[in-house]
C-alpha atoms as one frame of an Amber mdcrd trajectory, in Angstrom:
protein
   2.989 131.472  60.849   5.097 134.607  60.917   8.307 133.154  59.526   9.438
 130.458  57.127  11.527 128.939  59.915   8.317 128.485  61.927   6.618 127.061
  58.847   9.276 124.392  58.554   8.941 123.471  62.252   5.193 123.158  61.707
   5.751 120.974  58.633   8.022 118.623  60.607   5.405 118.327  63.362   2.643
 117.642  60.839   4.748 115.038  59.036   5.185 113.174  62.321   1.392 112.707
  62.460   1.656 110.591  59.314   4.631 108.692  60.689   2.813 107.957  63.964
  -0.354 106.781  62.224   1.634 104.549  59.882   3.496 103.012  62.835   0.195
 102.409  64.637  -1.317 100.670  61.615   1.796  98.585  60.986   1.942  97.484
  64.623  -1.718  96.397  64.644  -1.296  94.528  61.367   1.854  92.757  62.532
   0.097  91.695  65.718  -2.597  89.920  63.665   0.014  88.213  61.508   1.882
  86.984  64.579  -1.292  85.291  65.861  -1.153  83.100  62.750  -4.898  82.413
  62.806  -6.292  84.733  60.131  -6.805  84.002  56.454  -4.802  86.017  53.889
  -7.952  87.672  52.507  -8.886  88.939  55.975  -5.381  90.181  56.613  -5.404
  92.033  53.295  -8.718  93.642  54.212  -7.306  94.819  57.548  -4.145  96.093
  55.842  -6.148  98.035  53.242  -8.358  99.560  55.934  -5.290 100.630  57.859
  -3.676 102.217  54.811  -6.928 104.085  54.164  -6.661 105.569  57.669  -3.071
 106.619  56.943  -4.153 108.163  53.648  -6.792 110.233  55.467  -4.198 111.573
  57.892  -1.848 112.312  54.989  -4.592 114.181  53.114  -5.416 116.220  56.235
  -1.750 117.090  56.792  -1.306 118.089  53.149  -4.382 120.354  53.318  -3.115
 122.001  56.523   0.339 122.573  55.024  -1.070 123.989  51.786  -3.145 126.451
  53.825  -0.154 127.400  55.986   2.082 127.956  52.946  -0.566 130.056  51.225
  -1.012 132.229  54.325   2.714 132.719  54.956   3.532 133.463  51.316   0.569
 135.840  50.981   1.591 137.765  54.112   5.155 138.096  52.856   4.029 139.197
  49.382   1.704 141.790  50.931   4.594 143.132  53.008   6.771 143.360  49.884
   4.092 145.228  47.971   3.706 147.645  50.890   7.471 148.185  50.966   7.383
 149.004  47.262   4.520 151.462  47.708   5.885 153.399  50.708   7.053 156.786
  49.413  10.076 158.577  50.898   9.310 161.164  53.578   9.563 164.879  52.836
  12.940 165.013  54.618  14.238 162.051  52.621  13.014 163.566  49.369  14.732
 166.885  50.123  17.970 165.090  50.944  17.863 163.092  47.719  17.207 166.285
  45.746  20.266 167.916  47.306  22.378 164.887  46.412  21.268 165.050  42.781
  22.444 168.671  42.672  25.775 167.612  44.171  26.171 165.183  41.272  29.572
 163.571  40.718  31.034 165.363  43.738  29.314 162.995  46.146  31.798 160.685
  47.890  31.486 156.961  48.790  31.576 157.803  52.502  28.698 160.253  52.093
  26.675 157.672  50.172  27.216 154.993  52.813  26.334 157.342  55.674  23.173
 158.521  53.954  22.196 154.961  53.004  22.226 154.011  56.679  19.914 156.960
  57.404  17.543 155.929  54.613  17.444 152.253  55.626  13.824 151.293  56.098
  12.492 152.902  52.948  13.035 150.949  49.735  12.130 153.836  47.421  14.575
 156.205  49.098  17.388 153.637  49.066  16.744 152.776  45.425  16.821 156.457
  44.490  20.116 156.829  46.343  21.424 153.799  44.460  20.655 155.551  41.152
  22.280 158.796  42.319  25.381 156.867  43.402  25.517 155.092  40.043  25.322
 158.390  38.188  28.311 159.555  40.241  30.161 156.382  39.264  29.771 154.567
  42.588  28.070 151.226  43.198  25.790 151.147  46.239  24.898 147.663  47.490
  21.560 147.762  49.305  21.033 145.362  52.254  19.140 142.309  51.039  16.360
 142.992  53.560  15.555 146.158  51.547  16.288 144.809  48.077  12.836 144.324
  46.555  14.036 142.269  43.600  16.167 139.954  45.757  13.266 139.469  48.163
  10.825 138.827  45.320  13.148 136.276  43.718  13.628 134.566  47.087   9.873
 134.415  47.675   9.276 132.970  44.217  11.923 130.288  44.831  10.587 129.486
  48.306   6.986 129.155  47.148   8.030 126.728  44.390  10.196 124.754  46.843
   7.383 124.415  49.385   4.806 123.314  46.821   7.278 120.728  45.524   7.801
 119.344  49.035   4.052 119.161  49.684   3.455 117.463  46.321   6.109 114.913
  47.273   4.310 114.261  50.542   0.959 114.005  48.774   2.066 111.619  46.030
   4.255 109.174  47.961   3.486 106.588  50.636   7.078 105.993  51.738   9.648
 108.649  52.577  12.227 106.742  50.509  10.232 107.712  47.406  10.552 111.429
  48.203  13.137 113.759  46.719  16.163 114.648  48.832  15.031 118.256  49.408
  11.674 117.025  50.692  13.313 114.463  52.980  15.471 117.187  54.522  12.603
 119.677  54.773  10.357 117.226  56.656  13.299 115.810  58.635  12.264 112.245
  57.740  15.319 110.839  59.525  14.182 112.297  62.823  17.258 114.312  63.681
  15.260 117.151  65.220  16.476 116.395  68.743  19.967 117.439  67.682  18.713
 120.113  65.314  17.046 119.073  62.068  19.513 119.198  59.164  19.026 122.181
  56.883  18.609 122.369  53.163  21.086 125.195  52.686  19.087 126.652  49.783
  15.959 126.858  51.936  18.007 128.344  54.749  19.463 130.988  52.408  16.331
 132.024  50.533  13.534 131.428  53.041  15.174 131.961  56.429  18.207 134.201
  55.919  16.661 136.456  53.257  12.887 136.359  53.742  12.853 135.967  57.523
  15.519 138.648  57.747  18.066 136.567  59.643  20.834 137.849  57.396  21.589
 141.347  58.640  23.747 143.431  56.324  24.666 147.090  56.078  24.962 149.220
  52.937  28.325 149.035  51.191  29.734 151.265  48.464  32.218 150.456  45.734
  33.991 153.746  44.883  33.995 155.058  41.342  36.801 153.715  39.185  38.302
 155.212  36.048  37.335 153.675  32.755  40.157 152.674  30.406  39.467 155.778
  28.320  39.525 158.071  31.376  42.753 156.513  32.616  44.343 157.143  29.218
  43.247 160.805  29.360  44.769 161.280  32.814  48.035 159.564  31.925  48.399
 161.721  28.813  48.741 164.739  31.137  51.850 163.352  32.840  55.390 162.457
  31.850  57.777 160.608  34.166  55.334 161.099  37.021  55.073 164.872  36.617
  52.500 167.088  34.886  53.625 167.801  31.347  53.484 171.308  29.805  50.484
 173.263  31.028  48.748 170.101  32.295  48.579 171.349  35.887  46.869 174.558
  34.727  44.353 172.470  32.758  43.710 170.271  35.753  43.237 173.142  38.189
  40.917 174.975  35.807  38.746 171.928  35.078  36.726 170.320  37.902  36.103
 167.338  35.632  39.808 166.744  34.984  40.611 167.324  38.643  38.025 164.693
  39.608  39.530 162.188  37.161  43.068 162.754  38.406  41.900 162.313  42.002
  40.700 158.815  41.074  43.949 157.706  39.429  45.848 155.265  41.701  49.208
 156.954  40.952  48.384 160.647  40.595  45.572 161.045  43.150  48.220 161.984
  45.765  48.373 165.414  44.090  44.933 166.152  45.537  45.031 164.197  48.789
């Protein structure tokens, strides 16, 4: 299976094999009871034999699902490791070097534009995220290229799937299963109208890992710290530069940058 959405569809189909076999066994057993000619010991023997057949189908389904989960998780983990190992291209490396030289002068709009260009390479995006942070900006990487978010989602999904399979393995009636497992296997048979989703599975496995959640890079502009705001405000009195404050500001790129971030005084440099 290529996706975790496909894996769930496969799990629902496999679960129905158990349901069908159980219904077949129950129907045959009830037919014998209705004849009212067989001794209890014989009926018990037939019932036990039928349940053994169901158990064999259940064991086969569990084995198939365990193999499918292992394959899907392994493929996704391999893809994540490859994403982590892919180095930026020469052009991307040169661009990132130029941005480091630019330092605190880099603007949020520049960061966002460049992030879009670097989308597809985790290492390049992560490096840009560090450069943005050093300039005081917060770059939010799309979840489809956020290695840690993807790794956390895969870890959660793998645990969830093993829990659901264990539930299927260790119970003989769906009413004994946990709610998450009931929803995952669609035990109520609502698939015709769209099987109900476990929203956690949808978020972690389908939206994040399958890449159904498409996002673009966003940037939170640098904000003044309390100390920096105090420094800027000390240069002004009644809304105007005090003393030789304007000379200080114009002669200091650092002070000029701070003033340009102040919500009240940034108009001086707009």
